[in-house]
N, C-alpha and C positions, 0 to 999 in steps of 0.2 A: 480498513487496514490493508490498502492497496500497496503494491510494490512497483518499483520503477523498472523491473526486469521482465514484465509480462508482454514484451513486444511480440513474441511468437503467438501468444494467445490473442492479442489484438488483431494480428494478421488473419488468424482463422475465423474470428468473429466477423471481420470486415467482409470476408468472402460471402457471407450470407446476408449482408445488409446492402443488397444491390440497389435498392431504391432509397438509399440513405439521404440523398439531398432532394428528393422529390417533394415538391410542395413547400419548400423552405420560404419563410417570409423574406421580402426584399429589404435589404439593409438601407438605412437612410443615406441619401446621396450627399447631403450637406449637413454638417454638424456645426451649430452655432456655439462659439466659445462661451463657456459658463452656463449653457442651457442643456439640461439633461432630458428634456421632454421627448425628443425624438428617440433617444436611447431607450428610455423607459417604454415608449410605445412599441418599439421593435422587439425588445426583450420580452415584453408581455405577450406579443403574438408568438414569438419563438417558444416561450414556455408552454403555452397552450398546445402548440403544434407538437412539440416534443413529448409532452405528457400524454397526449392522445396516442401518438405513435408507439410509445414504449409502455403504455398502460400504467402510468404513474398516478397514484391516487391523490396525494397531497404534497405541496411544496411551498416553501417560504424563502424569500430573498431579501437581502438588504445591501445597499450601496452606501459606502462611507466616503466622504470628502473631508479629510482632516478631522475637525471636531463636530461635523454635522452628518446626520443620516439623511441623505438627500433623496433616498427612496427606500421604502420597505413595503412589501406586499405579499399576500398569500394567494395561492392558486389551488383549486381543487378542494379536497376535504381532509381535515384532520381526523374525522370520524364519519365514514361514509354512511354507515347504517343509520346514524342519527342526523345525517345531513348537516354536520357541524363543519363550517368552512375552515380551511387553513388560513391563518392570519400571521402577521409579524409577531404576535404574542404566543403562537403555538409552540409548545415545548416538545422537542425531539431528543432522541438519543444521538449524540454527535460523534460517537466512536472515537477515533484516534486524534481528533482535534484536542481531546483531553490531554494529550501528551504535552502540548504547548503550555498548559496551565501547570502541570506537574513540574516541568522543567523551570518555569518562571518562579514557582514557589521555592524550588531548590536554590535557584540563584539569589533569591532574597536571603536565604540562610547563609549563602556564601558571603554576602555583604555583611551579615551579622557575625561572621567569624565562626559559624557553627559547622560549616562544611567546607572542605577543600576538594574541588572536583578532580584533582590529580592525585589524590591519595588513594590507596587501595580501598575497594569497597568494604573490605573486612574491617577497616578502621571504624566504620559506622554500623556494619552488620557482622560482628565477630563470628556469628554462626553460619555465615555463607561459605559454602564449598561446592565444588563440582569436579567430577573426574576430568582428566585432561590427558591427551596423547602428545601434547606440545611441551616438551621439557624446558625449552628456553623462553616460553611465553611470558610477556610482561603481565602484571596484575590487571584484573578488571577494575576500572575506576568509574566514578560517577560521570566523568566526561565521555568515556567510551559507551556508557549506557545511553546517554543523551544523543550520541551520534550514530547509534546502532552499529558500533564497531567493537562490541564486547566479546564477540565470538560465542555468545550463549545461544542455546536453542531458541528458535523463533517463538514457540508456544509450548505450554503445558496443556495439551488439549483436554485431558481427562479432568472434568470438573470446571472447565473454563466457562462454559455456558450450561447452566443447570438450574433446576427449579429451587434447589436449596444449596446455594454456593457456600463453601467454606470461606473463612477470612483470607484475603489475598496474602496475608503474612505467612500463610502456610507454604507459599511457593518456595521459600528459602529452604524448607525441609524437603519438599518434593525434588528439588534440584540435586540433592546430595547423591542420588543414585543415577544421575544422568551424566552424559559426556558433553564437554564443550564441542561445538561444531567447527570452530576455527580459533586460532590464537587472536588475541585483541589486535586491532588495527591492521588486519589482513585484508578485509573486504567489507563493504557495506552489506549488512544482512539484517533486515528489519526484525526487531525482537520485542514482542509484547512482554515477554518474561523480563527482559532487561529493565524496561520502564516500570514494571510492577516492583521489582527489587529497589529501584530508585525511590519509589513512593514509600517503601518500607524503611529505607535509610532516612528519608525525610522525617518520618514519624519518630524514629529514634533520636535524631538530632534536635527536632523541635520539642520532643517530650509530650506529644499529644496525638490524638486520633487524626488520621490523614484527612478525612472529609471535613472535620471540624476546623482543622488548620487551614485547608484551602478556602473554606468559607470565610474565615476571619482575616486571612492574609491577602486574599485576592478577590473572591466573588463579592463580598460585602463592600470593600473599599471601592470596587469598580462600579458599584450600583447594579450588579447583575442579580436583581431581586427575584427572577424566575429561574435561577440556575442552582444546581446542586450536584455534588458527587454522590451517587447512589448505585448500589448493585442492581436496583430494579428500575424500570422505566417510570416516568412520572404518570401517576394515575389520577391526577387532579382533572378538573374539567378542561384545563388547557392542554393536557397531555395528548399527543398524537397516538392514534392506534397504528398498528403495523400491518403492512400489506405486501403481497407478492402476486403480481399479475392480476391485480384487482381483488384478490381474495384476502380476507383478514387472517392474520396469523398471530402466533404467540412469540413475542419478543422475550426470550428467556433472560433471567438475571445473569449478570456477568461477575465472575469472581475477581478479575484483575482490574480493580477500580482505578488505579493511577493510569493505566494504559488506555482505558476507553469508557469510563463510567460517568461521564458528565452528561447531565440533562440540561438543555439550554434552548434559547430562542435566537433568532437572527438579530433581534434588537440588543440582547445581552452580549452576543458575540461582537456586535458593532462597537460596544463600549470597550471591549478588549482591544480591538483594532485602533480605536481612538487613543487609548493609552500608549500603544506602540508609536503612533504618529506624533504624540506629544512628548516623546523622549522619556517614556516611562512614568508620566504624570497623569493623574486623574483628578481633575478639579484642583483643590489645594493640597492634595496628597501625592507625594512621590512614591509610587508603587515600587519602582525599581530604578536604580540609577541609570543615567544615559549611557555611561561607559559599560555597565553590565549588559544592557540591552544591545549595545553595539557588539559585544562579544558573542551574544546569542545569535546575532545575524551575520557573524563573520564565518567564512568557510573554514571548516575544521579539518578537512581530509585531503588537502592538496598533495600530501606526501604519500598517499595510498595508491600505488600504481593500478591495481585492479579496479579502482573506482573511475578510471579514465578521467573525464572532466566533469563528471557528476559531482555536485557539491552539496554539503549539508552543514547547517550551523548546529547550535545546541537545540535540538528538537525541530527546528525550522528546516524544511526542504528549500534549497536554494537553486535547484535546477529542475527543468521539466522537459518533456519531449512532446512535441505537437503543440496543442493549443496553449499550454501554460508557458511556452517559450515566447514571452512578450518582449519585444525588442525596443531598444533606445529609450528605456524608462528607468534604468538602474536595476538594482537587484529585485528579483521576484521571490518573495518569501511566502511559503504556502504550506498547507497541510490538509489532507483529505481524511475522511473517516468512514468506517463501515461497521455496522453491527450485523446481526442476522438479517435484519430487515431495513434499518435506516441507513441512509447514505448522506455524506456531507462533503462540502468543499469550501475552504477559506483561502483566499489569495490576497496578498497585499503588495503594493508598490511603495515601500517605505520612503524613497526619495521624493515621490510624487504625492505622498500622503493620500493614497487612494486604496480602497479595499472593498472586497465583496465577499459575502458568505451566502451559500445556498444549502438548504437542508430539505430532505424529503423523508417521508415515512414508507417508501416503497423500495423493496429489494432490487427491483429492476430499474432503479433510477440513477445508478452510478454514472453512466455516461451522460445523463441529462444534467445532473448538477455540475459536472465538469464543463460541459458545453456552455451552459448558461453563465457560469461564473467567468469563464475566459472571454466569451463574447461580450458580456456586460463590461468587464474591466477594460477591454480594448477600446470599446466605444466611449466609455467614460473618460479614459485617458485622452482620447482625441477631443472630447468636449471640454475638458479642463485645460489642456495644454496645447492642443493643436497637433500633438504627436500622433501620426498615423502609422499603422503597422505597414512595413514594406511589402510590396507585392511579392508573392512567392514565385521564385524563379522556377521555370518549368525544367524538369529533369528529363533529359533525352535518354531514357532507358533503352538499352538494346543497340545503341550506336557505337559503343565502345568494343573493345576486344581484349581477350586474355589468351595467353598461350595454353596449350593442352596441359602443360605441367602446372600452370597457375590454377587452372580449373580443378585439376586432380587433387591439388593440395587441400581443397575444401572437403573432399569426400570423407564421409565418416558419420558418426552419430554424436549428437550433442545433447547434454543435459540442460534443459531450459525450464522456465517456470510453467510452460505449457506441456511439459513432458519431454520424452525423448524424440528429438527431431533427426530424421535421417536425410543426408544430402548425398546425392549420386550425380556423377558427371554424365552428361549427354554429349552430343557432337560439339556444340558451341555454347552451351549453357549448363546450368545445374538444376536439378529437381530436388525440392524439399518436401518431405511429407510431414505436415503439421496437423496434429489432431484429426487425422483421417482425410485431410485436404492436401491436394498436390499443388504446389506453387513452382513457378519458374523463377530462378535467380539468374538474371541476365546482366552481362557486363555493361557498365556505363562508361562514358568518356572520362569521368573523374576517377576511374580505377575502382569504384565500388560496385557492388552487385545490387541491381534494382529488382523489385518484386513485380511479378506479373501473374495474373490468374485468368483462366479461360473457363467459362461455364461449359460443362460437359466436354471439356478439352477442345472446344471449337470456338465459342463466342468470347472475345476479350471483354473483361469486366474491369472497370476502374476500381481501385482500392482506396479512392479518395485521398486523404492526407497521407496515407501510407505509400502512395506512389513516390513521395519525396524521400522516403527512407532508404538509406543505402547500407549495405552490410559489408564487412571486411573481417579478416582474420588477423590475429596477433598472438604473440607469446609474451606473457607478462607474469612475473613472479613464479616462473616455472610452469605456468598453466597455458594450454592452448585454448584460445577463446575465439568466439565470434562476437563482434560488437556492432551496434547499430549507430548510424549517424543521421541526424536530421538538422539542417541549418547549423551545423558545427557542433551541436550537442551530441556527445557520445555516451552510450550506455552499454554495459555488459549484457549480452543476450544469452549466451550459453557457453559451456565448456565441453571440449571434445572428450569423449569417453572411449576407452578401449576395452576389448574383451579381456577378461581375466579368468584364470582357472576357477571353476565352480566346484568347491569341495563336495564330496559325495553326501555329506550331512545336509547340505543345502539343496542338492538335487532331490533328495527324498522329501523335502518340505514343499515342493511344488504342489499347488492345489488352491482351493478356495478357503477363505477364513472369515470368521465372524467375531465381533467384540463380545467378550463375556462379562465385562464389568462396566457396562454403559450406565447403569443406575438410571437416574432421571435426567441425564444429560440430553441436550439437543444433539442429534446424531449428525456429526460433521463428516464422517467417513463411513462408507458402507460398500458392500459387494467387492471385497478385497480378494485379489487373486495373485498368487505368486506363480511365475512361469519363466521358462527359458526361451530365448529367441535369438538366433544368429550369434550364439556365444555370449549373450548377456543374460544375467539374472535380473528380472524385472518384477515390479509390483504394479498391478492395475487396480484402480479404485474409483468409486463415485463420491461426489460431494453434493448430495441432494439439495442442500439449502443454498447452494451457490451456482450450480450449473447442471444442465441435463447431460453434459458430455462425460465420457469416461476419460480419466487421466492416468498417467503412468510415470514411473521414475525407475532409474536403473540403480542396481545395488552393487557395491564393491565388497566382496567377502574379505574379512580380516582374519577370521578363524572359523572353527566349526560352530561357534555360538554368536558371532557378531558380524554385522555388515554395516557399511556406510551408505547413506543415500548420496549418489554421485551429484556433483555440480557445485556451483557457487551461488550464494544468495539465500533468500528466505527458505527455510525448511531443508536446505541442502547441507551436506556434511554431517548430518545428524545420524545417530546410531539406532539400529534395530537389533534387539537381542533375543536369542532363544533362551528361555528360562524354564526351570522346573517349579511348578506350583502344585503341592499335594501329589507329587509323583507324575503329574501331567505336563507334557511339554507345551508351552505357549510362546507366542511372540510378545515382546514388550516394546511399546513405542509411545512416547509422550504421555505416559501414565496409563495407557490402555493395554489390556491383555487380549490377544487374539488367539482363538482356537481354530485348528484346522477342521473343516467340515468333513464328516464321514460320507463316503460315497454311498 
């Protein structure tokens, strides 16, 4: 459940991957048209090298050319303790790739006249309601749920990953006491909650259980015999165990089934891609009409200014930054996925009828599945069509210039997915503090700011692909933003935040906090600290299942009892409240209650 706004986080991580390209296998010099052998050989070497480097335990991969699986292989172990190898038949948790199936099943109901995706969600879920500060907002619709433009909170974290999850249908009840983060169609903001509600609406319209309906309407007709929607991982002999840095871990059950509850294999997901390449057909059965599939792959958000030129279809991501930015091959439709431990990537080139899926059972394998999927697809494209990716133009960072006023205009603090980033002006460049790391932002000839990093402030270090990334500022929809540009693809990186008066009530709440209603949940957030710094009210926290780094975000006080999380995008714009429970003051956020620790 990755976002496209984590550019700053990627920058910080790249700083510590100084030997990222060391020992990389040599790519094949010549690719013979129609022959994938050299591609498979190279990707196999790359997979082993990347798995060793990043301590990935098991991984499976499949390459689809129209209606054929031209390559499928497993690497490493599905179960290391019992020395069971990963194979194309290994069953993984595929995370948010599940959303493609939920959306496809909804569009089947559209064809049957049971759902109109532009009607208010309450047409199908009359019990749906959420608090809102946006008086003139349009209704939440199934379309806005599928495009992540509903304005709903990103997650309901309490009970999301837990040993005894409640039914996902309860999300609609839990939302009644939450606030919308944005009005619909204001900005792309990834929401598991939204897709879970979509699955609930599907159940109501179809008149039967979600998992049973998905099995009968999609999985079984596609021949996906080893796939199922389930709150729990697959525990059959084919099911992959879960790992982090080589150590086996517990993959908790997931409440939000429609958003991420699919168990599947690379071979089964290959069947899904084959259906897409066949215009919605699988064998003799029309799973979905060609015109419906075309609508799912059509950009839906061209009129949303804050989305810049990022594009999304109905559940399908249609833009990418970096490796997924495959050129001269038509639309690139893709979706990644992440659970507590499993990582996945599925990328298709619908015009070329080429697709790849990579699944792993290792929490530290996210970058690996992305790299393998994109490298495999680029080489397969060349083998099938002769289309080679253009050589990357070298960016002459530091050879441009900006006036002192232009540089000064960037100064300030920005809310990003990597936390609060501070930018200060130096003599002829800017300095950005990103997750404890200092970067130079240096004017380029194209008017953008390039990234530079020096180890110990002395030794210049290449940031790899991020050397091509350029930053600029803009004002859109009344928001001052910084955006990233790479090869013409633009993405929102952060929003400028300004100091606001901090009410005395919130000044008194500075301190450390602990969750008091965690139950048997997987602990996603810990070591929470509220503090003041340079006129801002901030929260610092840990996410032990995802990173060893401390993260933070800025708060905008609305009253003595409510603050907003500053920024645009996933998790931002959401509300934290001070509430009384049995006479005790607690913080409430995303279903969790936080108590201030006593000194």
